[in-house]
C-alpha positions as CSV (number, residue, x, y, z in Angstrom):
1,X,32.4,-10.1,22.3
2,X,32.0,-6.7,20.6
3,X,30.0,-6.8,17.4
4,X,30.7,-4.0,15.0
5,X,29.6,-3.4,11.4
6,X,32.2,-2.8,8.7
7,X,31.3,-0.2,6.1
8,X,30.8,-2.9,3.4
9,X,28.6,-5.0,5.6
10,X,26.5,-1.9,6.6
11,X,26.1,-1.0,2.9
12,X,24.9,-4.6,2.1
13,X,22.4,-4.5,5.0
14,X,21.2,-1.1,3.8
15,X,20.7,-2.3,0.2
16,X,18.8,-5.4,1.5
17,X,16.6,-3.0,3.6
18,X,15.9,-0.9,0.5
19,X,15.0,-3.8,-1.6
20,X,12.8,-5.3,1.0
21,X,11.0,-2.0,1.5
22,X,10.5,-1.6,-2.2
23,X,9.1,-5.2,-2.4
24,X,6.8,-4.4,0.6
25,X,5.5,-1.3,-1.2
26,X,4.9,-3.2,-4.5
27,X,3.0,-6.0,-2.7
28,X,1.0,-3.4,-0.7
29,X,0.0,-1.4,-3.8
30,X,-1.1,-4.5,-5.7
31,X,-3.0,-5.8,-2.6
32,X,-0.9,-9.0,-2.6
33,X,-0.8,-11.7,0.0
34,X,-0.5,-10.6,3.6
35,X,2.2,-13.1,4.3
36,X,4.5,-11.4,1.8
37,X,3.9,-8.1,3.5
38,X,4.9,-9.6,6.8
39,X,8.1,-11.1,5.4
40,X,9.3,-8.0,3.6
41,X,8.3,-5.8,6.5
42,X,10.2,-7.9,9.0
43,X,13.3,-8.0,6.8
44,X,13.3,-4.3,6.2
45,X,12.6,-3.5,9.9
46,X,15.2,-5.9,11.1
47,X,17.9,-4.5,8.8
48,X,17.1,-0.9,9.8
49,X,17.2,-1.8,13.5
50,X,20.6,-3.5,13.0
51,X,21.9,-0.4,11.3
52,X,20.5,1.9,13.9
53,X,21.7,0.0,17.0
54,X,24.9,-1.8,16.1
55,X,28.0,0.5,16.0
56,X,30.1,0.8,12.9
57,X,33.8,0.2,12.8
58,X,35.6,3.5,12.9
């Protein structure tokens, strides 16, 4: 089974990564709870890893 990203799905994943990264930075600057940093960080990292390693439909 070949898994490829459509342009729309890649855009949605990119937006999720940006929002998670923004939330990570907001929690980090306000010295919020560590568990929120982990959740936002893992979401952002996971999205960026998917975008980096899963091919796009051409």
